[in-house]
C-alpha positions as CSV (number, residue, x, y, z in Angstrom):
1,X,36.8,0.6,-16.7
2,X,36.5,1.6,-13.1
3,X,34.6,4.8,-12.5
4,X,36.2,7.4,-10.3
5,X,33.9,9.4,-8.1
6,X,34.7,12.7,-6.6
7,X,34.2,13.5,-2.9
8,X,31.2,15.6,-3.8
9,X,29.6,12.8,-5.7
10,X,30.0,10.5,-2.7
11,X,28.3,13.0,-0.5
12,X,25.4,13.5,-2.9
13,X,24.7,9.8,-3.2
14,X,23.8,9.2,0.5
15,X,21.7,12.4,0.4
16,X,19.8,11.1,-2.6
17,X,19.3,7.8,-0.9
18,X,18.0,9.5,2.3
19,X,15.6,11.5,0.2
20,X,14.4,8.4,-1.6
21,X,13.9,6.6,1.7
22,X,11.9,9.5,3.1
23,X,9.8,9.6,0.0
24,X,9.1,5.9,0.2
25,X,8.3,6.2,3.9
26,X,5.8,9.0,3.2
27,X,4.1,7.0,0.5
28,X,3.9,4.0,2.9
29,X,2.3,6.1,5.6
30,X,-0.3,7.5,3.2
31,X,-1.1,4.1,1.8
32,X,-1.7,2.8,5.3
33,X,-4.0,5.7,6.0
34,X,-5.9,5.1,2.8
35,X,-6.2,1.4,3.6
36,X,-7.5,2.1,7.1
37,X,-10.1,4.5,5.7
38,X,-11.4,1.8,3.3
39,X,-11.4,-0.9,5.9
40,X,-13.5,1.3,8.2
41,X,-16.1,2.0,5.6
42,X,-19.4,0.1,6.0
43,X,-20.2,-2.8,3.7
44,X,-22.9,-1.8,1.2
45,X,-26.2,-3.5,1.8
46,X,-26.4,-4.7,-1.8
47,X,-23.1,-6.6,-1.3
48,X,-24.3,-8.1,2.0
49,X,-27.5,-9.3,0.2
50,X,-25.4,-11.0,-2.5
51,X,-23.3,-12.7,0.2
52,X,-26.5,-13.9,2.0
53,X,-27.8,-15.4,-1.2
54,X,-24.5,-17.2,-1.9
55,X,-24.5,-18.6,1.7
56,X,-28.1,-19.7,1.3
57,X,-27.4,-21.5,-2.0
58,X,-24.3,-23.1,-0.4
59,X,-26.3,-24.4,2.5
60,X,-29.0,-25.8,0.2
61,X,-26.5,-27.6,-2.0
62,X,-24.7,-29.0,1.1
Protein backbone atom coordinates (compact mmCIF):
# COMPACT_ATOMS: atom_id res chain seq x y z
CA UNK A 1 0.00 0.00 0.00
CA UNK A 2 1.35 3.45 -0.90
CA UNK A 3 1.39 5.86 2.00
CA UNK A 4 0.01 9.31 1.31
CA UNK A 5 1.75 12.20 3.05
CA UNK A 6 0.19 15.52 3.72
CA UNK A 7 1.88 18.76 2.77
CA UNK A 8 2.61 19.41 6.43
CA UNK A 9 4.27 16.01 6.78
CA UNK A 10 6.50 16.79 3.80
CA UNK A 11 7.55 20.09 5.37
CA UNK A 12 8.32 18.50 8.74
CA UNK A 13 10.52 15.77 7.26
CA UNK A 14 13.18 18.18 5.86
CA UNK A 15 13.10 20.16 9.12
CA UNK A 16 13.70 16.96 11.07
CA UNK A 17 16.57 16.03 8.72
CA UNK A 18 18.11 19.47 9.13
CA UNK A 19 17.89 19.14 12.90
CA UNK A 20 19.50 15.70 12.78
CA UNK A 21 22.31 17.01 10.56
CA UNK A 22 22.94 19.93 12.90
CA UNK A 23 23.02 17.58 15.87
CA UNK A 24 25.49 15.28 14.11
CA UNK A 25 27.64 18.25 13.14
CA UNK A 26 27.72 19.47 16.76
CA UNK A 27 28.70 16.00 17.95
CA UNK A 28 31.46 15.85 15.35
CA UNK A 29 32.82 19.24 16.39
CA UNK A 30 32.87 18.21 20.06
CA UNK A 31 34.55 14.88 19.29
CA UNK A 32 37.27 16.66 17.32
CA UNK A 33 37.81 19.05 20.24
CA UNK A 34 38.09 16.15 22.68
CA UNK A 35 40.51 14.31 20.38
CA UNK A 36 42.69 17.41 20.03
CA UNK A 37 42.78 17.78 23.82
CA UNK A 38 43.87 14.16 24.30
CA UNK A 39 46.51 14.36 21.57
CA UNK A 40 48.02 17.47 23.12
CA UNK A 41 48.39 15.87 26.57
CA UNK A 42 51.92 14.84 27.53
CA UNK A 43 52.81 11.13 27.48
CA UNK A 44 53.15 9.80 31.06
CA UNK A 45 56.73 9.05 32.06
CA UNK A 46 55.79 5.50 33.13
CA UNK A 47 54.55 4.76 29.62
CA UNK A 48 57.70 6.20 28.08
CA UNK A 49 59.78 3.95 30.36
CA UNK A 50 57.85 0.89 29.16
CA UNK A 51 58.46 1.91 25.54
CA UNK A 52 62.18 2.38 26.22
CA UNK A 53 62.39 -1.08 27.78
CA UNK A 54 60.60 -2.62 24.79
CA UNK A 55 62.94 -0.83 22.37
CA UNK A 56 65.98 -2.03 24.34
CA UNK A 57 64.78 -5.66 24.31
CA UNK A 58 64.04 -5.40 20.58
CA UNK A 59 67.53 -4.10 19.87
CA UNK A 60 69.12 -6.87 21.99
CA UNK A 61 67.15 -9.60 20.23
CA UNK A 62 67.94 -8.14 16.83
